[in-house]
C-alpha positions as CSV (number, residue, x, y, z in Angstrom):
1,M,-15.5,1.3,-6.7
2,H,-17.2,4.7,-6.2
3,S,-19.6,3.2,-3.7
4,L,-16.7,1.8,-1.6
5,R,-14.9,5.2,-1.7
6,S,-18.0,6.9,-0.5
7,E,-18.3,4.4,2.4
8,L,-14.6,5.0,3.3
9,Q,-15.3,8.7,3.5
10,A,-18.4,8.2,5.5
11,R,-16.6,5.9,8.0
12,M,-13.8,8.5,8.3
13,R,-16.4,11.2,9.1
14,L,-18.2,9.1,11.7
15,S,-14.8,8.2,13.3
16,K,-13.6,11.8,13.2
17,L,-10.6,10.8,11.1
18,S,-8.9,13.1,8.6
19,G,-7.1,12.0,5.5
20,L,-7.5,11.5,1.8
21,T,-9.2,8.9,-0.3
22,V,-8.7,8.0,-4.0
23,A,-10.3,5.5,-6.4
24,R,-8.7,4.1,-9.5
25,L,-9.0,1.4,-12.1
26,K,-5.9,-0.8,-12.7
27,Q,-4.0,0.1,-15.8
28,M,-3.7,-2.4,-18.6
29,P,0.1,-2.8,-18.4
30,S,-0.3,-3.6,-14.7
31,I,-3.1,-6.1,-15.4
32,R,-1.0,-7.9,-18.1
33,G,2.0,-8.0,-15.8
34,K,0.0,-9.4,-12.9
35,L,-1.7,-12.1,-15.0
36,R,1.8,-13.2,-16.2
37,R,3.0,-13.5,-12.5
38,I,0.1,-15.3,-10.9
39,D,-1.9,-18.5,-11.6
40,S,-5.3,-16.7,-12.1
41,N,-7.5,-15.3,-14.8
42,L,-9.0,-11.8,-15.4
43,R,-12.3,-12.6,-13.7
44,Q,-10.5,-13.7,-10.5
45,L,-8.5,-10.5,-10.1
46,Q,-9.5,-8.7,-7.0
47,D,-8.0,-5.3,-7.7
48,L,-9.2,-4.3,-11.1
49,G,-10.9,-1.5,-9.2
50,G,-9.5,-0.2,-6.0
51,C,-9.8,2.5,-3.3
52,R,-7.1,3.9,-1.1
53,A,-7.3,5.8,2.2
54,V,-4.2,7.6,3.5
55,L,-4.4,8.8,7.1
56,P,-2.0,10.9,9.2
57,T,-0.9,8.2,11.6
58,I,-0.8,4.4,11.9
59,E,-3.3,4.6,14.8
60,D,-5.7,6.4,12.5
61,A,-5.2,3.8,9.8
62,R,-5.9,1.0,12.2
63,A,-9.1,2.8,13.4
64,L,-10.4,3.0,9.9
65,V,-9.6,-0.7,9.3
66,S,-11.7,-1.6,12.3
67,A,-14.5,0.6,11.2
68,M,-14.6,-0.9,7.7
69,T,-14.3,-4.5,8.9
70,E,-16.9,-4.2,11.6
71,A,-19.6,-2.1,9.8
72,S,-19.3,-2.2,6.0
73,R,-22.5,-3.1,4.2
74,H,-20.4,-5.0,1.6
75,A,-19.1,-8.5,2.2
76,L,-15.5,-8.8,3.3
77,K,-13.9,-11.6,1.3
78,S,-10.3,-11.4,2.3
79,E,-7.8,-9.4,4.3
80,D,-4.0,-8.9,4.1
81,R,-2.4,-7.4,7.1
82,Y,0.7,-6.0,5.5
83,M,0.8,-3.1,7.9
84,D,1.9,-5.3,10.7
85,E,3.1,-8.3,8.6
86,P,4.9,-6.5,5.8
87,R,5.9,-8.1,2.5
88,S,9.6,-9.0,2.2
89,S,10.1,-5.9,0.1
90,G,9.1,-3.7,3.0
91,Y,5.7,-2.8,1.6
92,R,3.2,-1.9,4.4
93,S,-0.5,-1.3,4.1
94,H,-3.7,-3.0,5.1
95,H,-5.7,-4.6,2.3
96,L,-9.4,-5.4,2.4
97,V,-11.2,-7.1,-0.5
98,F,-15.0,-6.5,-0.5
99,S,-17.7,-8.2,-2.6
100,F,-20.2,-5.6,-3.7
101,M,-23.6,-5.9,-2.1
102,P,-26.4,-3.9,-4.0
103,R,-28.8,-1.7,-2.2
104,D,-31.5,-2.0,-4.8
105,A,-32.4,-3.3,-8.3
106,R,-30.5,-0.6,-10.0
107,E,-27.2,-1.9,-8.5
108,S,-28.0,-5.6,-8.9
109,G,-25.8,-5.9,-12.0
110,Y,-22.7,-5.2,-9.8
111,E,-23.4,-7.8,-7.2
112,G,-20.3,-9.8,-6.3
113,R,-17.8,-7.5,-8.0
114,L,-14.6,-7.5,-6.1
115,I,-13.1,-4.2,-5.0
116,E,-9.8,-3.8,-3.1
117,V,-9.4,-1.2,-0.4
118,Q,-5.9,-0.2,0.8
119,I,-5.6,1.7,4.1
120,R,-2.2,3.1,5.1
121,S,-0.5,5.8,7.1
122,R,1.0,8.9,5.5
123,L,4.5,7.5,6.2
124,Q,3.7,4.2,4.6
125,H,2.3,6.0,1.6
126,S,5.4,8.1,1.3
127,W,7.5,4.9,1.2
128,A,5.3,3.3,-1.5
129,T,5.4,6.5,-3.6
130,A,9.2,6.7,-3.3
131,V,9.4,3.1,-4.6
132,E,7.3,4.0,-7.6
133,A,9.3,7.3,-8.3
134,V,12.7,5.6,-8.1
135,A,11.4,2.6,-10.2
136,L,10.2,5.1,-12.9
137,H,13.5,7.0,-12.8
138,R,15.5,3.7,-13.1
139,G,13.2,1.9,-15.5
140,E,12.9,-1.0,-13.2
141,N,9.9,-2.9,-11.7
142,L,11.0,-2.5,-8.1
143,K,7.4,-3.2,-6.8
144,A,7.7,-6.7,-8.2
145,G,11.1,-7.2,-6.7
146,M,13.0,-6.8,-9.9
147,G,15.9,-4.4,-10.4
148,S,18.9,-3.2,-8.5
149,A,19.6,-5.3,-5.4
150,D,21.0,-2.2,-3.6
151,W,17.8,-0.2,-4.1
152,L,15.6,-3.2,-3.1
153,R,17.7,-3.6,0.1
154,L,17.6,0.1,0.8
155,F,13.8,0.2,0.6
156,E,13.6,-2.8,2.8
157,L,15.7,-1.1,5.4
158,M,13.9,2.2,5.1
159,S,10.6,0.4,5.6
160,L,11.9,-1.1,8.9
161,E,13.1,2.4,10.1
162,F,9.7,3.9,9.3
163,A,8.0,1.0,11.1
164,A,10.2,1.5,14.1
165,S,9.2,5.2,14.2
166,E,5.5,4.2,14.1
167,G,6.0,1.9,17.1
168,C,5.8,-1.5,15.4
169,D,7.3,-4.1,17.7
170,Y,8.8,-6.2,14.9
171,A,11.1,-3.3,13.9
172,K,12.3,-2.1,17.2
173,D,15.5,-4.1,17.3
174,G,18.5,-3.5,15.1
175,S,18.1,0.1,14.2
176,N,21.8,1.0,14.7
177,S,22.9,-1.7,12.3
178,R,20.2,-0.7,9.8
179,T,21.3,2.9,9.9
180,Q,24.9,1.9,9.2
181,E,23.8,-0.3,6.2
182,I,21.8,2.6,4.9
183,I,24.8,4.8,5.0
184,D,26.9,2.2,3.3
185,L,24.3,1.8,0.5
186,E,24.4,5.6,-0.1
187,G,28.0,5.1,-1.3
188,S,27.0,2.3,-3.7
189,P,27.5,3.0,-7.5
190,E,23.8,2.2,-7.8
191,A,22.8,5.0,-5.6
192,H,22.5,7.8,-8.2
193,P,22.5,11.1,-6.4
194,A,19.3,12.3,-8.0
195,S,17.5,9.1,-7.0
196,W,18.9,9.2,-3.5
197,S,17.8,12.8,-3.0
198,L,14.4,11.9,-4.2
199,L,14.1,9.1,-1.7
200,M,15.2,11.2,1.2
201,A,12.8,14.0,0.2
202,F,10.0,11.6,0.8
203,H,11.5,10.5,4.1
204,L,11.7,14.1,5.3
């Protein structure tokens, strides 16, 4: 995990990209929840350890994706293009799963370990952070599509508006109707003022 983060930072420097990177181990409640939702075992999970890079713009994020896929010393095992093919929830990011390739005998014990790398723009990160904040406030697992239908729909619409502002072709049509639906959702009993203000703070 730390090796992949160091490589992310190095690729950003070489490409003259600014941004931030983090590395984290998946928390046990998240591991248990995922194992209950998918047909897999612990050894097959590809995101027990993960790295994330957040860049100012979607163009910067795409540039880093290219740098990592074309030049990483680790083996690329899979790729999810959620940045341009978002999940139904509206989640957008680019996921790369690498298999660790040791440089020497000291690292040989880690060979083949899977590490997930998430690359996203600042706006995409703000959306994802807002989902987590509102989910925590409401006590609902919105990331897994569980909870208030109004809030889930709101995040889906906001994601499309963010995508449109980043120039994504799939989101260019229908902005007027989305805006009206967002306004309508603001008046929903589910849209607690504190939560709504929190969401809009991330948008601004």
